[in-house]
C-alpha positions in Angstrom: -0.2 30.5 2.2 -1.3 28.7 -1.0 -0.5 30.4 -4.3 -3.9 31.5 -5.6 -2.7 31.7 -9.2 -1.4 28.2 -9.6 1.0 25.6 -8.2 2.6 26.0 -4.9 6.2 27.4 -4.9 9.0 25.1 -3.9 9.6 27.2 -0.7 6.1 26.3 0.4 6.8 22.6 0.7 6.6 21.0 4.2 9.7 19.0 4.9 8.1 16.5 7.3 5.5 15.5 4.7 8.3 14.8 2.2 10.4 12.8 4.6 7.4 10.7 5.8 6.3 10.2 2.2 9.8 9.0 1.2 9.9 6.6 4.1 6.5 5.2 3.2 7.4 4.9 -0.5 10.5 2.9 0.2 8.8 0.8 2.9 5.9 -0.1 0.7 8.2 -1.9 -1.7 9.2 -4.3 1.1 5.6 -5.5 1.0 4.8 -5.1 -2.7 7.9 -7.2 -3.8 6.2 -10.3 -2.4 3.4 -10.0 -5.0 5.9 -9.1 -7.7 8.3 -12.0 -7.0 6.4 -14.9 -5.4 3.7 -17.1 -6.8 0.2 -15.7 -6.9 -1.4 -16.1 -3.5 1.8 -16.5 -1.5 1.5 -12.9 -0.3 -1.7 -13.6 1.5 -0.9 -17.2 2.3 2.8 -17.6 3.3 2.1 -21.3 4.1 2.6 -21.8 0.3 6.4 -21.4 0.7 7.1 -21.4 4.5 7.1 -24.1 7.1 7.7 -23.9 10.8 11.5 -24.5 10.2 13.8 -21.6 11.1 15.1 -20.0 7.9 16.0 -16.6 6.4 12.7 -16.5 4.6 10.8 -17.1 7.9 12.7 -14.1 9.4 11.9 -12.0 6.4 8.2 -12.9 6.7 8.1 -12.1 10.4 10.0 -8.8 10.0 7.8 -7.5 7.3 4.6 -8.5 9.2 5.9 -6.7 12.3 7.3 -3.5 10.8 5.7 -2.9 7.4 2.6 -4.9 6.3 -0.4 -2.6 6.3 1.5 0.2 8.2 3.3 1.6 5.1 0.1 1.6 3.1 -1.6 3.2 6.1 1.1 5.9 6.3 0.9 6.5 2.5 -2.9 7.0 2.8 -2.6 9.4 5.7 -0.2 11.5 3.7 -2.5 11.5 0.7 -5.3 12.8 2.8 -3.1 15.5 4.2 -2.2 16.4 0.6 -5.9 16.9 -0.3 -6.3 19.4 2.5 -3.2 21.2 1.4 -4.2 21.2 -2.3 -7.8 22.4 -1.7 -6.9 25.0 0.9 -8.8 28.4 0.6 -7.2 30.8 -1.8 -6.6 28.5 -4.7 -8.6 29.4 -7.8 -10.9 26.9 -9.5 -10.1 24.4 -6.7 -13.0 22.1 -7.7 -11.9 21.8 -11.3 -8.2 21.4 -10.4 -8.9 18.7 -7.7 -10.9 16.5 -10.1 -8.5 17.0 -13.0 -5.7 16.0 -10.6 -7.5 12.9 -9.5 -8.5 12.0 -13.1 -4.9 11.9 -14.2 -3.9 10.0 -11.1 -6.5 7.4 -12.1 -5.0 7.2 -15.6 -1.5 6.8 -14.1 -2.9 4.0 -11.9 -4.5 2.2 -14.8 -1.3 2.4 -16.8 0.6 1.1 -13.8 -1.8 -1.7 -13.3 -2.2 -2.9 -16.9 0.9 -1.7 -18.8 3.6 -1.9 -16.0 1.9 -5.2 -14.9 1.3 -4.3 -11.3 -1.9 -5.9 -10.1 -1.3 -4.4 -6.6 -1.5 -0.8 -7.8 -2.9 1.7 -5.2 -3.2 4.8 -7.5 -6.6 3.6 -8.8 -8.2 3.3 -5.3 -6.5 6.5 -4.2 -7.9 8.5 -7.2 -11.4 7.2 -6.4 -11.1 7.9 -2.7 -9.6 11.3 -3.5 -12.7 12.2 -5.5 -14.8 11.6 -2.4 -12.5 13.6 0.0 -13.3 16.9 -1.7 -16.7 16.9 -0.1 -15.4 16.5 3.4 -12.3 18.8 3.1 -13.9 21.4 5.4 -15.0 19.0 8.2 -13.5 19.6 11.6 -10.6 17.2 12.6 -12.9 15.7 15.2 -15.5 14.8 12.6 -12.9 13.5 10.2 -11.4 11.3 13.0 -14.9 10.0 14.0 -15.6 9.1 10.3 -12.3 7.3 10.0 -12.9 5.3 13.1 -16.4 4.3 12.0 -15.0 3.0 8.7 -12.3 1.1 10.5 -14.8 -0.5 12.8 -17.2 -1.3 10.0 -14.4 -2.8 7.9 -13.2 -4.9 10.8 -16.7 -6.2 11.3 -17.2 -6.9 7.6 -13.9 -8.9 7.5 -14.9 -10.8 10.6 -18.2 -11.8 9.0 -16.3 -12.7 5.9 -13.9 -14.9 7.9 -16.8 -16.8 9.4 -18.3 -17.5 5.9 -14.9 -18.6 4.6 -14.4 -20.9 7.6 -17.8 -22.5 7.1 -17.0 -22.8 3.4 -13.8 -24.7 4.1 -15.8 -27.2 6.3 -18.4 -27.6 3.6 -15.7 -28.1 0.9 -14.1 -30.8 3.0 -17.6 -32.5 3.3 -18.1 -32.3 -0.5 -14.6 -33.7 -1.1 -15.3 -36.6 1.4 -18.7 -37.6 0.1 -18.1 -36.9 -3.6 -20.0 -34.6 -5.9 -22.3 -37.4 -7.0 -23.9 -37.6 -3.5 -26.9 -35.5 -2.7 -25.9 -32.6 -0.6 -27.9 -29.6 0.6 -27.6 -26.6 -1.6 -26.4 -24.6 1.3 -23.4 -26.9 1.7 -22.6 -26.6 -2.0 -22.9 -22.8 -1.9 -20.6 -22.6 1.1 -18.1 -24.9 -0.5 -18.1 -22.5 -3.6 -17.3 -19.6 -1.3 -14.1 -21.4 -0.1 -13.2 -22.4 -3.6 -13.4 -18.8 -4.9 -11.6 -17.4 -1.9 -8.7 -19.9 -1.8 -8.3 -20.5 -5.5 -4.8 -19.0 -5.5 -3.7 -20.9 -2.4 -4.4 -24.5 -3.4 -2.1 -25.0 -6.4 -1.2 -28.1 -8.3 2.2 -28.5 -9.9 0.6 -28.0 -13.4 -1.1 -24.7 -12.2 2.2 -23.4 -10.9 4.0 -24.3 -14.0 1.3 -22.6 -16.2 1.4 -19.4 -14.1 5.2 -19.2 -14.3 5.1 -19.8 -18.0 2.7 -17.0 -18.5 4.5 -14.5 -16.2 8.1 -15.3 -17.3 8.0 -16.2 -21.0 7.3 -12.7 -22.6 5.9 -9.3 -21.9 2.7 -10.0 -23.8 2.0 -13.2 -21.8 2.8 -11.4 -18.6 0.3 -8.6 -19.5 -2.3 -11.2 -20.3 -1.9 -13.0 -17.0 -1.8 -9.8 -15.0 -4.8 -8.2 -16.8 -7.1 -11.0 -15.6 -5.9 -10.7 -12.0 -6.1 -6.9 -12.1 -9.6 -7.0 -13.5 -10.7 -9.3 -10.7 -9.3 -6.8 -8.2 -10.9 -3.8 -9.9 -14.3 -5.4 -10.0 -14.2 -7.0 -6.5 -11.6 -6.3 -3.8 -11.3 -2.7 -4.8 -14.9 -1.9 -3.8 -15.2 -4.3 -0.9 -11.9 -3.5 0.9 -9.2 -1.4 -0.7 -11.3 1.7 -1.2 -12.5 1.8 2.3 -9.2 0.8 3.8 -7.6 3.8 2.0 -10.5 6.2 2.7 -10.4 5.7 6.5 -6.7 6.5 6.7 -7.0 9.5 4.3 -9.7 11.0 6.5 -7.4 10.5 9.5 -4.6 12.1 7.6 -6.8 15.2 6.9 -7.5 15.4 10.6 -3.8 15.1 11.6 -2.9 17.8 9.1 -5.5 20.1 10.5 -4.2 19.4 14.0 -0.7 20.3 12.7 0.6 16.9 13.7 2.1 16.0 10.3 3.8 19.4 9.9 6.1 18.7 12.9 4.7 21.8 14.7 4.1 20.1 18.0 6.7 19.8 20.8 9.5 17.3 20.7 8.1 15.7 23.8 4.8 15.2 22.1 6.5 13.4 19.2 8.7 11.3 21.4 5.6 10.0 23.2 3.9 9.4 19.9 6.8 7.4 18.6 7.2 5.3 21.7 3.5 4.6 22.3 2.7 4.0 18.6 5.7 1.7 17.8 5.3 -0.3 21.1 1.5 -0.8 20.7 1.9 -1.5 17.0 4.6 -4.1 17.5 2.7 -5.7 20.4 -0.4 -6.1 18.2 1.5 -7.2 15.1 3.7 -9.5 17.2 0.6 -11.2 18.6 -0.7 -11.8 15.1 2.7 -13.1 13.9 2.9 -15.5 16.8 -0.6 -16.9 16.4 0.0 -17.3 12.6 3.2 -19.2 13.3 1.6 -21.4 16.0 -1.2 -22.2 13.6 1.2 -23.8 11.2 0.4 -21.0 8.7 -3.2 -21.9 8.5 -4.7 -19.7 5.8 -7.4 -18.3 8.0 -4.9 -17.4 10.6 -2.3 -15.7 8.4 -4.7 -13.7 6.2 -4.0 -10.4 7.9 -7.2 -8.4 7.3 -9.2 -11.2 9.0 -7.6 -10.3 12.3 -9.9 -8.0 14.4 -6.8 -6.2 15.5 -5.4 -5.6 12.0 -6.6 -2.0 11.4 -5.5 -0.8 14.8 -2.1 -2.5 14.8 -1.0 -1.0 11.5 -2.5 2.4 12.5 -0.6 2.4 15.8 2.7 1.7 14.0 2.1 4.4 11.4 1.4 6.9 14.2 4.7 5.8 15.8 6.6 6.4 12.5 5.0 9.9 12.3 6.1 10.6 15.8 9.6 9.3 15.2 10.4 11.2 12.1 8.9 14.5 13.3 10.9 14.1 16.5 14.1 13.6 14.5 13.3 16.7 12.4 12.6 18.8 15.5 15.8 17.7 17.1 17.9 18.2 14.0 19.2 14.6 14.0 20.4 12.9 10.8 19.8 16.0 8.7 21.6 14.7 5.6 19.9 11.3 5.7 16.4 12.9 6.2 17.1 15.4 3.3 17.8 12.4 1.0 14.6 10.7 2.2 12.7 14.0 1.5 14.0 13.9 -2.1 12.5 10.4 -2.4 9.2 11.8 -1.0 9.2 14.8 -3.4 9.3 12.3 -6.3 6.8 9.8 -4.8 4.8 9.3 -7.9 7.9 8.9 -10.1 9.5 6.5 -7.6 6.3 4.5 -7.2 6.0 4.0 -10.9 9.7 3.4 -11.2 9.5 0.6 -8.7 6.8 -1.0 -10.9 9.0 -0.5 -14.0 12.1 -2.1 -12.4 10.1 -5.0 -11.1 8.5 -5.5 -14.5 12.0 -6.1 -16.0 13.2 -8.2 -13.0 10.2 -10.4 -12.5 8.4 -10.8 -15.8 9.1 -12.0 -19.3 9.8 -8.4 -20.3 13.3 -8.9 -18.8 14.8 -11.4 -16.5 11.7 -13.4 -15.8 12.5 -14.2 -12.1 8.9 -14.5 -10.8 8.8 -17.6 -8.6 12.6 -18.1 -8.8 13.6 -16.3 -5.6 12.6 -17.1 -2.1 11.4 -14.4 0.4 14.8 -13.6 1.8 16.4 -13.4 -1.7 13.7 -10.9 -2.8 15.1 -8.4 -0.3 18.4 -8.3 -2.2 16.4 -6.8 -5.0 14.6 -4.5 -2.6 17.9 -3.2 -1.1 19.2 -2.6 -4.6 16.1 -0.6 -5.6 16.3 1.4 -2.4 19.9 2.3 -2.9 19.2 3.4 -6.5 16.2 5.4 -5.6 17.9 7.2 -2.7 20.8 8.1 -5.0 18.7 8.9 -8.1 16.2 11.1 -6.1 18.9 13.2 -4.5 20.7 13.5 -7.9 17.5 14.6 -9.7 16.2 17.0 -7.1 19.6 18.8 -7.0 19.1 19.6 -10.7 15.4 19.8 -11.2 12.5 21.4 -9.4 10.1 18.4 -9.7 10.3 14.7 -10.3 9.6 13.9 -14.0 6.2 12.3 -13.4 5.3 15.0 -10.8 6.1 17.6 -13.5 3.9 15.9 -16.0 1.1 15.4 -13.5 1.3 19.1 -12.5 1.3 20.2 -16.2 -1.8 18.0 -16.9 -3.6 19.4 -13.9 -2.9 23.1 -14.6 -2.9 22.9 -18.4 0.6 24.3 -18.6 4.1 23.1 -18.0 6.1 24.7 -15.2 9.8 25.4 -15.4 11.6 22.1 -14.6 15.4 22.8 -14.6 16.9 24.6 -11.6 18.6 27.9 -12.5 
């Protein structure tokens, strides 16, 4: 039962949600570190730094594409949607006011993460906007929520497919412009198409001087890193946020609301059910992702082939894998396997906001001029030494903190801002 007078008590937490959130939080760093540590554009176009030659970086790229890219963000969004249902459940007073205060402060945290902690890939801003929309569908049936999620996924897949065709035409037009020269008379349609390609691929066609200028800005000082990042973040917040990120998150949040209402995420179904979910989801997800990885590799890392959202199978491959992960961890919890390890993972999940912002803070000092200035200095494989170090620290720190305190530090602040009063923090 929800506490009608205020925040939920600690005893009301659902272990499976914390475990899954902790897993997704750690897993998402394996994807985000590529934007933190590589040159701009290399995350979407691995052809910038990879060739067909066998290497540790090639293995790192394929592994992340198979197991994490898209799937961790998907799982995180599913859990956010479940959290909305949990937070707005009947019985809580002033639920409308509290929900929007909660999302307002999440938006503020996201803007600070994006512009102050220099993380242009922040997801809190789109989550806060999507969360504001979710309030109005919180009472929908799980069937209606699932149907809406699927419709958005299909629409988004179609939209990206049309976008790919425009970009492909633009690349052909750009080649024609380059071959004939800008002084020649060319149809306006050709020039417009070429401009589409120029805008879309501007971070993937880099001269040595462009690369040097980027690294100088990112690595020389905190102020210069903020300036470089602010421009990139503003472009995202005025473009990709509205055309892709918001809808990408919203679809999975709707599905998360449905899964929570079906009691899937709470580990209340049978162990057999979760075992089948795990096997089917992981196998289907790996099959789809493996096909995309193979085709990308065979294309010689052609940009149109390696840009994941352009694949018509993208949304469904990452969703299948996320469903597989849900089945796996719920099965382990039902069977009582790895209790200590899952308890540590749950501690990470209980501090998800703190740990997410902490990842940005650590990477700020590792990869920008605010600290070591290692942006562009490490290859893909070397970046995962940083990831493993952060994972070990966050697993230890989260367990240490939650043994002494009732909430993560940022969760405590967020809760206080939402309810207008600070709860007790220190365990008695």
